C-alpha positions as CSV (number, residue, x, y, z in Angstrom):
1,M,-43.2,12.1,-81.7
2,S,-44.2,10.6,-78.5
3,I,-47.5,8.8,-78.2
4,E,-47.4,9.5,-74.4
5,L,-47.2,13.2,-75.0
6,K,-50.2,13.0,-77.4
7,I,-52.2,11.2,-74.7
8,K,-51.2,13.8,-72.2
9,A,-52.5,16.6,-74.5
10,I,-55.8,14.8,-75.0
11,S,-56.1,14.2,-71.2
12,L,-55.5,17.9,-70.5
13,A,-58.1,18.9,-73.0
14,D,-60.6,16.5,-71.5
15,E,-59.8,17.8,-68.0
16,A,-60.5,21.4,-69.1
17,R,-63.8,20.3,-70.7
18,T,-64.9,18.4,-67.6
19,I,-64.0,21.3,-65.4
20,R,-66.1,23.7,-67.5
21,I,-69.1,21.4,-67.2
22,E,-68.6,21.2,-63.4
23,E,-68.2,25.0,-63.3
24,K,-71.6,25.4,-65.0
25,R,-73.2,23.0,-62.4
26,A,-71.6,24.9,-59.5
27,K,-72.8,28.2,-61.0
28,A,-76.4,26.8,-61.3
29,K,-76.3,25.7,-57.7
30,R,-74.8,29.0,-56.6
31,Q,-71.7,27.3,-55.1
32,T,-69.3,30.2,-55.5
33,S,-66.4,28.7,-53.6
34,T,-66.5,25.5,-55.7
35,L,-66.9,27.6,-58.9
36,N,-63.9,29.8,-58.0
37,S,-61.8,26.8,-57.1
38,L,-62.6,24.9,-60.3
39,H,-62.1,28.1,-62.4
40,S,-58.8,28.8,-60.7
41,H,-57.5,25.2,-61.3
42,R,-58.5,25.3,-65.0
43,I,-56.9,28.7,-65.6
44,N,-53.8,28.5,-63.4
45,V,-52.9,24.8,-63.6
46,V,-54.5,23.0,-66.6
47,R,-54.1,25.8,-69.2
48,P,-50.4,26.3,-68.7
49,A,-49.8,22.6,-68.7
50,A,-51.8,22.2,-71.9
51,R,-49.8,25.1,-73.5
52,A,-46.4,23.5,-72.5
53,T,-47.5,20.1,-73.8
54,H,-48.7,21.6,-77.1
55,L,-45.4,23.4,-77.5
56,A,-43.3,20.4,-76.6
57,R,-45.2,18.3,-79.2
58,A,-44.6,21.0,-81.8
59,F,-40.9,21.1,-81.0
60,L,-40.6,17.3,-81.3
61,A,-42.5,17.4,-84.6
62,G,-40.1,20.0,-86.0
63,I,-42.9,22.6,-86.5
64,P,-41.5,26.2,-86.3
65,Y,-42.5,28.1,-83.2
66,R,-44.0,31.0,-85.0
67,A,-46.3,28.6,-86.9
68,V,-47.6,27.3,-83.5
69,E,-47.9,30.7,-81.7
70,R,-48.0,33.8,-83.9
71,T,-48.8,36.2,-81.1
72,T,-48.6,35.6,-77.3
73,R,-48.9,37.8,-74.2
74,T,-46.6,35.7,-72.1
75,N,-43.3,34.0,-72.6
76,P,-43.3,30.3,-73.6
77,P,-43.2,27.9,-70.6
78,A,-39.6,26.8,-71.2
79,Y,-39.1,25.0,-67.9
80,A,-42.3,22.9,-68.1
81,A,-41.8,22.2,-71.8
82,S,-38.1,21.2,-71.2
83,Q,-39.2,18.8,-68.5
84,M,-41.5,17.1,-71.0
85,L,-38.8,17.0,-73.6
86,V,-36.5,15.1,-71.3
87,K,-39.3,12.7,-70.2
88,Y,-40.7,12.1,-73.7
89,G,-38.1,13.3,-76.1
90,E,-34.5,12.6,-76.9
91,F,-32.8,14.9,-74.4
92,E,-30.6,13.7,-71.6
93,S,-30.8,16.7,-69.3
94,R,-33.3,19.4,-68.6
95,N,-30.7,22.2,-69.2
96,E,-29.9,20.8,-72.6
97,A,-33.6,20.6,-73.5
98,Q,-34.3,24.1,-72.1
99,K,-31.5,25.6,-74.2
100,A,-32.8,23.9,-77.4
101,F,-36.4,24.9,-76.6
102,E,-35.3,28.6,-76.0
103,L,-33.4,28.6,-79.3
104,W,-36.5,27.2,-81.0
105,T,-38.7,29.9,-79.5
106,D,-36.3,32.7,-80.5
107,E,-36.4,31.8,-84.2
108,P,-36.9,34.8,-86.4
109,I,-40.3,35.3,-88.1
110,E,-40.2,34.2,-91.7
111,K,-41.9,36.8,-93.8
112,E,-43.2,36.0,-97.2
113,V,-41.6,38.0,-99.9
114,P,-44.2,39.2,-102.5
115,K,-43.6,37.8,-105.9
116,T,-42.8,40.5,-108.5
């Protein structure tokens, strides 16, 4: 696993925390444009990047996809994760990384068989 990817995940989590603090300050000062801008950045930029980083780390660690995300409302961010896999992993091209990532996300769900 890449230490750089771990640092990226920690930085994104810290960025989201900092933005939430600033959102509270903007709300207290009734600065709606600042609040909306911060909220939009946290939801539309930071959150997807954090999810892609989390999935890329799990992929590199060999953790099954369904152990990482049991249910989801949106498709996994294959493009963003594959870029990270090329940058921090062992893949030579983004296409190769994206194919491997998509295969990983399409793994069947392993159901536990009850013991008889």
